[in-house]
C-alpha positions in Angstrom: -96.5 9.8 57.9 -99.9 9.1 56.4 -99.9 8.1 52.7 -103.0 8.3 50.6 -103.6 5.3 48.4 -104.3 5.3 44.6 -103.2 8.9 43.9 -101.5 10.2 40.9 -98.0 11.5 41.6 -96.0 13.5 39.0 -92.4 14.6 39.6 -90.6 17.2 37.6 -87.0 18.4 37.8 -85.5 21.3 35.8 -82.9 24.0 35.8 -83.9 27.6 36.5 -86.4 29.3 34.1 -86.9 26.2 31.9 -90.7 26.6 32.1 -91.3 23.7 34.5 -93.4 25.8 36.9 -95.8 26.9 34.2 -96.1 23.4 32.8 -96.5 21.9 36.3 -99.3 24.3 37.1 -101.1 23.5 33.9 -100.8 19.7 34.4 -101.9 20.0 38.1 -105.0 22.0 37.1 -105.9 19.6 34.2 -105.7 16.5 36.3 -106.9 18.1 39.6 -103.6 17.6 41.4 -102.1 19.5 44.3 -99.3 21.6 42.9 -96.1 22.5 44.9 -93.3 24.6 43.5 -90.6 23.3 45.8 -88.1 25.9 44.7 -90.4 28.6 46.1 -89.9 27.1 49.6 -86.2 27.8 49.4 -86.9 31.2 48.0 -89.3 31.9 50.9 -86.6 30.9 53.4 -84.1 33.0 51.5 -86.4 36.0 51.6 -86.8 35.6 55.4 -83.0 35.5 55.7 -82.4 38.6 53.6 -85.2 40.4 55.4 -84.1 39.6 58.9 -80.6 38.1 58.9 -80.3 38.3 62.7 -83.4 36.1 63.2 -82.3 33.4 60.8 -82.3 30.5 63.3 -83.2 26.8 62.7 -86.0 26.9 65.3 -87.6 29.9 63.6 -87.2 28.4 60.1 -88.8 25.1 61.2 -91.8 27.0 62.6 -92.2 29.0 59.4 -92.1 25.9 57.3 -94.7 24.1 59.4 -97.1 27.1 59.2 -96.4 27.7 55.5 -99.4 28.3 53.3 -99.7 28.3 49.5 -100.3 32.1 49.5 -97.0 32.6 51.2 -95.3 31.3 48.1 -97.1 33.6 45.8 -95.3 36.7 47.1 -93.8 38.4 44.0 -90.8 39.5 46.1 -89.7 35.8 46.0 -89.0 36.1 42.3 -86.1 38.7 42.6 -82.7 37.7 41.4 -81.2 38.4 44.8 -83.6 36.0 46.5 -83.0 33.3 43.8 -79.2 33.5 44.3 -79.6 33.3 48.1 -82.1 30.3 47.7 -79.5 28.4 45.7 -77.0 28.9 48.5 -79.5 28.0 51.3 -80.4 24.8 49.5 -77.0 23.4 50.2 -77.7 23.6 54.0 -78.3 20.1 55.2 -80.4 21.1 58.2 -82.7 23.3 56.1 -83.0 20.6 53.4 -84.1 18.1 56.0 -86.9 20.4 57.2 -88.0 21.2 53.7 -87.8 17.5 52.7 -90.4 16.5 55.4 -92.7 19.2 54.3 -92.5 18.3 50.6 -92.8 14.5 51.1 -95.9 15.0 53.3 -97.7 17.0 50.6 -96.6 14.7 47.8 -98.0 11.6 49.4 -100.8 13.1 51.4 -102.2 16.0 49.4 -105.5 17.6 50.5 -108.4 15.1 49.8 -110.0 17.3 47.2 -107.1 16.6 44.9 -106.5 13.4 42.8 -102.8 13.4 43.7 -99.8 15.7 43.5 -97.5 17.4 41.1 -94.2 18.7 42.4 -91.4 20.5 40.5 -87.9 21.4 41.7 -84.4 20.1 41.5 -84.4 16.7 43.3 -88.0 15.6 43.0 -87.6 12.6 40.7 -85.1 10.8 42.8 -85.3 12.3 46.3 -88.8 13.5 47.1 -91.0 11.3 45.0 -88.8 8.4 43.7 -91.9 6.2 43.0 -93.8 8.9 41.0 -96.1 7.6 38.3 -94.6 10.1 35.9 -91.1 11.7 35.9 -90.1 14.6 33.6 -86.9 16.5 33.2 -87.8 19.9 31.7 -85.0 22.0 30.1 -84.2 24.7 27.5 -81.0 26.2 26.3 -79.2 28.8 28.6 -80.0 31.9 26.5 -83.7 31.0 26.2 -84.0 30.5 29.9 -82.2 33.8 30.7 -84.5 35.7 28.3 -87.6 34.2 29.8 -86.5 35.2 33.3 -85.5 38.6 32.1 -89.0 39.2 30.6 -90.6 37.9 33.8 -88.6 40.3 35.9 -89.3 43.2 33.6 -93.1 42.6 34.0 -92.5 43.0 37.7 -90.8 46.3 37.0 -87.4 45.1 38.1 -84.4 47.2 37.1 -82.1 44.5 35.7 -80.3 43.8 32.4 -80.4 40.7 30.3 -76.7 40.3 30.8 -77.1 40.3 34.6 -79.9 37.7 34.4 -77.8 35.5 32.1 -74.9 35.7 34.6 -77.2 34.9 37.4 -78.7 31.8 35.6 -75.2 30.5 34.9 -74.3 30.9 38.5 -77.5 29.1 39.6 -76.8 26.2 37.2 -73.3 25.8 38.5 -74.6 25.7 42.0 -77.6 23.4 41.3 -75.7 20.9 39.2 -72.5 20.7 41.3 -73.8 20.8 44.9 -73.0 17.7 47.0 -76.5 17.6 48.6 -79.3 16.7 46.2 -77.8 18.1 42.9 -80.0 18.7 39.9 -79.7 15.7 37.5 -81.8 13.8 35.0 -82.6 10.3 36.2 -82.7 7.4 33.7 -86.5 7.0 34.1 -87.3 10.7 33.6 -88.6 11.8 30.2 -86.7 14.7 28.7 -88.8 17.6 27.5 -86.8 20.4 25.8 -88.9 23.6 25.7 -86.5 25.8 23.8 -88.5 25.8 20.6 -91.9 25.0 22.1 -94.6 27.4 23.3 -96.5 26.8 26.6 -99.5 25.1 24.9 -97.3 22.8 22.8 -95.3 21.7 25.9 -98.5 21.0 27.8 -100.0 19.0 25.0 -96.8 16.9 24.6 -96.8 16.0 28.3 -100.6 15.4 28.4 -100.3 13.0 25.5 -97.7 11.0 27.4 -99.8 10.9 30.6 -103.1 10.1 28.9 -101.5 7.2 27.0 -100.4 5.5 30.2 -103.6 6.3 32.0 -105.6 5.0 29.0 -107.6 8.2 28.8 
């Protein structure tokens, strides 16, 4: 695999609905980095499985991942609670993880040349996908705050779901993400903890920007 030299690599891990995706996008845009929401890849695969369960074969999945485009991950249908739950289950599949791993690592270390580097967020980015990242962050928020954020997000999409159902789903996702044997969600010792419970999007972004700028001497 080709690895670009002298690029900025930022790795972010977080539980569901902690705000990591929003922050990662803002960081990527500000520093001109290629952004990849790795969780969306598993959601994309989960969506394919739910849509066509009889065609859910490793060969087909591998082909879909290889031809994956950023626009494929912007499908609003990937945000459904059903897809999220299925994605959490699929992420435990070793064969699928191996296929997704190669895709993620390639983009992390060899982003398109128009970018200054890469910014990836997910569950195992800081220790599995980009262990030598220049910056590592663990973004979190309390359970009820995360559930409320996801609930509001789904309501905007006109999804018929209650807050209690979302809270239950988030709890289930957490249990799966933290306790799975393959690449569980965890905070590494060299990851900086950012709790977004009482911070708005702008405040979170400025907090992380200050940390990055200080190290880059900007």
